[in-house]
N, C-alpha and C positions, 0 to 999 in steps of 0.2 A: 954397590946395595953393601951394607955393611953387615957383616956377622954376627954381631951381635945386636942385641935391643937397644936401641935407644929410647930416650921420654917421646918422643912422638910417634915411635915404629918399632915395628916388629924387625929382627933382622933377618939376614934371608936363612938361618939354620933354625929360629923358629919358625919360619914359612914355610919352609920345605918340610920340617916334621909334621906339622899341621896337617899338612894337602898331600904329604906320602900316607899317613892314617887315614882322612878319608878317602882317598884314593883307593886303598889297598878294604877299607870298610865295605864301599859300596857293591864289590861283587860275593862279597862273604853270603850274602842273602841267595842270591843266582845258584852260588853253589850246592849252599845246604838243600835249596826248593828243588834243583836239580836230581842231586841226591839222593832225597827223601820219594822221589817220580822213580829209581830205580829199581828195579829186583833186586835183591842180595848177591853180588859177585864181582870181579873184579876192576867193572866198570864203577861201581857204585866206588868202589873202595878207595880206587884214585882221585875219584872227586873228594872225597871226604880228606884223603890224605893232605889236597891243595889247600882243601878248605880247613883245616890243622893246619897247616904251613902258614900260610898266611894269618889266619890270627896271631899264631907266635910271632909271627915277623910283628904285627899290630902292637900287643905286648914290649916287645923289646925296644919300638919305636916310642910308645908310650912312656916306659921309663926312660928311656933318653930322654924325652921332651922335659919330663920332672925334672930331671936330673939337670937337664942346661936350666931350665925355668928358677931352680932353687940357687944356679951356680951365676947366673946372668942378671942381675936384680935389676937392672936399666929398662924395666916395661914399662909400655905407652901409661900415663897417667887415662886414669878411667876418665870418662866422658860423661854426660846427664844429672839428671836428680840424685840425691842421694838412694830414694831407691832402686834407680836403675842399675845405679851401680853396686848396691846390694845384691840387687835381681842377677844383675851379672854375674857377680863373683859366686853367687849359689848356684848359678847357671854353671858355668865354667866347672865347680868341683862336681858336680854330677857327671859332667859330661867324658872330667879326666877319671871319677868312678865308674864307671858304667865303661869307657876304655880299657881299664884294668880289669874289672870284674867280667865283662862278657867271656875273653879269654882265657880267663882260669877256670871259670865256668865251665869253657869247654872241654879244656886241659882234664878238669875233675872229673866230667862226666864219662872222658875216654878210659881215665884210670880203672873208673870204678865198673868200667866192662871191659875193662881188661884190654884196649884194644889200646896200641902205641900213638903215642906223640911223635914224629918228628918234623924236624925243618928240612923238606924236601928230599928226606931220604939221609942226610948227609950225616946226623948222628939223631938217637931217642932221646928225649927228654925223661928224667925218672916222673913215675907216675907218682899223685901226687896224693891218692889216697890206696886203700886195700881195693878189690875187687868186692862188690859189692852191689848185689840186681836193684835192689830196693833203693841206694844210693844214685844210682845212675838212675831211676827213674824220676827222681825228686831232680837232681841236678838238671835233669834234662829239662823241665820246666823249668827251672828257675835260669836256665840258657835262655829259653824262650822268652821269660818276663822281663830280662837284661835287656832283649833285644830288642823288645818293645816299646821297654825304658827308654833306651837308647834314640830310637825314631824320632821317642815324640820330644826328648830334652833337644835332640839335634834340630827337629822343623821348630822350633822356639828359637832358638839361638839361630839360624837362618832368620826365620822373620824377624827378630830383632836387630840384627846386621843388614836389612833391607833396610826397615824403616829408618835405621840411622840414614842409610843413603839416600835412601828416595825423601823422606820427609823432612828427616832433619838435615839433614846434609853438613852433616857434621865429620866427616875423614875415617869416622870410625872401622868401616869395612874396607879402605883401600888402606889400613897398617897393613893388613894381614892377605891381601892378596898381592898370589904371585906376580913377578915384574912393574909391582905397584911401585914410585918413588914417594908415595904417601905426602 
């Protein structure tokens, strides 16, 4: 498989970044829920540190994916009616925005609570905002809204990919599947 994208398929780096981000986002919900159920203490802090670290990895991978997309203009061509192409562009734009906004809002929320954000304890990211209880509460709500928005947009994205694959049978899904020769 080629590293770079072609007019017919996404390259191995694009596919890797796509699926790595997916595989890192999925456990984030379960980590947040598990931490939420625990009383304040070391176990809760450990789970939250994993949640924050994985969130920062998602942010870094998303930035790498966007950088790769900008540098690698050989993207597969759009498929479908003009309205479908526009809907896909809007959907992808929302996905990128939410995948970036979700970890940034969590980072800012932690900063507002004066909690450190580290990458698995290796190093600490700088605070995005000064400590502010009211801002922390607002950002907590924003972080939750971003999560549910991301779930909704992702569900539509998956449904569209499955529609293309099973109904239209046009190869859109195969272009991004790992190990597919598209």
